[in-house]
N, C-alpha and C positions, 0 to 999 in steps of 0.2 A: 174496586171498580175500575181504576185506571189500568191495571194489568189485564182485566177482562177485555176492556176496549182495545188495548194493545194486541191482545191475542186475536181478536176478531179482525182488526186491520191487517196484522201480519199474515194471518191465515188466508185472507182474501188476496193479498198481494203475492205471498210466497208459496202458498199451498199448505195444507195441513201436515205434510210430511217433511217439512224443511227443518234442519237442525236448530235454526233460530226460534222456531215454534216450541221446540223442546226446552230451550232456555227460558222462554216466557212461562211455560207450564211449570218449570221448576220454581220460578219466582212465585207463582200463584200457590203452588203446593207449600212453599215455605210460609206463606201468610196463614194458610190453614193450620199448619203445624204449630206456628207461634201462638195461635189462638186455641190450641188444644184439640183441634179437629183432625187428629192423626189418621183416622180411617179415610177421610176425604183427601187429605194430603197424600196418603199412600196411593189412592186411585189415580191422582194426578201425576205423581212421580212414576207410576207404572206406564202411563201414556207417554211421558217424556222419554223414559228408557226405551220404549218400543220404537219411537221415532229415531232415537239415536242409534239403536242397534240396526235399524233398517237403512240408515243413511251414512253411518260412519264406520271406520275400521273397528274391529273387535278390541283393539288395544288403545283406542282413543280415550284421552283423559276425561272427556265429557261423559263417556259411558260410566267411568269410575265415579264421577260426580253424582250422576243419577242413582247409581247403586248405593253410594254413601247416604244420599238423602233418604232412600228407601230404608236403609238400615236404621237411621235416626227415628223415622216414624215407627218402624216395627219395634224398636227398643222401647219407645214411649208407650206402646201398646202392650208391653210385657212379652212380646214374641221374640225372645232372646235368641233362640236357635236360628230362626230365619234372619234376624238382624245380623248375627255373626256370619252367616253365609254371604250376605250382601257385602259386609265389611271386608271379608277375606277376598272375595272376587275383586272388589274395588282396589284393595291393597296390591293384589297381583298385577293389575293393570297399571297402577301408578308406579310400582317398583320397576316395571318393564319400560315405562314411558318417560319417567322423570329420573333425576339424580336421586340416589338413595338418601340424600340429606334434604330433600324438599319438604318444607313445612306441612304440606297437605298429606304426606306420608305419616308425619308425626300425628296429625289430626286423627287419622284412621287408627293408629296405635292407641290413642286416648279413647276413642270410641270402643275399641275392642277391650281395653282395660276396664272401661265402665261396665261392660257386660260381665266380665269376670268378677268385678266388684259386687255387682248386684246378685251374683250367684255365690258370694262369699268365698270365691277362689282368690284369696288375697295374694298368694305368691305369684300366680299368673297375672293378676292385675298389676302388681308392682313391676314385673318385668316389662309389661307393655308401657306403663307410665315412664319408666326409666328410658326405654327406647325412644319414646316421644321427646323426653327432656333432652336427650343427647342430640337428637335431630334439631330441636329448637335452638339449643345453645350453639350449634354450628352455624346457624343462619340468622339468628335474632339477637337483639341486645338483651342483656340480663334482666332489664326492667320491663321487658315485653309482657303483656298480659298472659300470653300462652305459657311463658316460663313460670310466672308467678302462680298461675292457676294450677299448673302441673306440679310444682313444688308443694302447693297446699294439699293436693289430692294424694301425693306420695306420703306426706305426713299423716294424713287421715288413714291411709291404708296401714301404715305402721302401727298407729294407735289401735285400729281394729284388730290387727293380728295379735297384738298384746292381750286384748280382751278375750281372745279365743284360746289362749294357751292354757 
């Protein structure tokens, strides 16, 4: 409810095509996604992306953020090919706009790795998780949750590979 009120107030003040409106829409979409309403989240993320594409440079990291959000929703819906397309586009933007060791680039490698994992492409998944781990280790403390979670998933991938041999 608060985000909806914020959206209305901001829209009236800034106009419906302002980048800050896209940020509010992304927050609303995240709430829907967290509650398992990924179709609704995806519709809202689509709106946010359109606003950002219309108002920002093509290589702006906020466009990558919207693409990543779409990818998460699509993956949750089992639409892996579409999710992968969104993640790859977001990765291109982030790699062009940020340092190659930025943790958000690691996050996209994890997301791509998760798609490979769901498709039982363990080798490709492991590569992406290792890439993410290297990025995280270059910027975060060893006890950071992103590092511990990535180590756990790498271990899971290795166990899954052993079962398939």
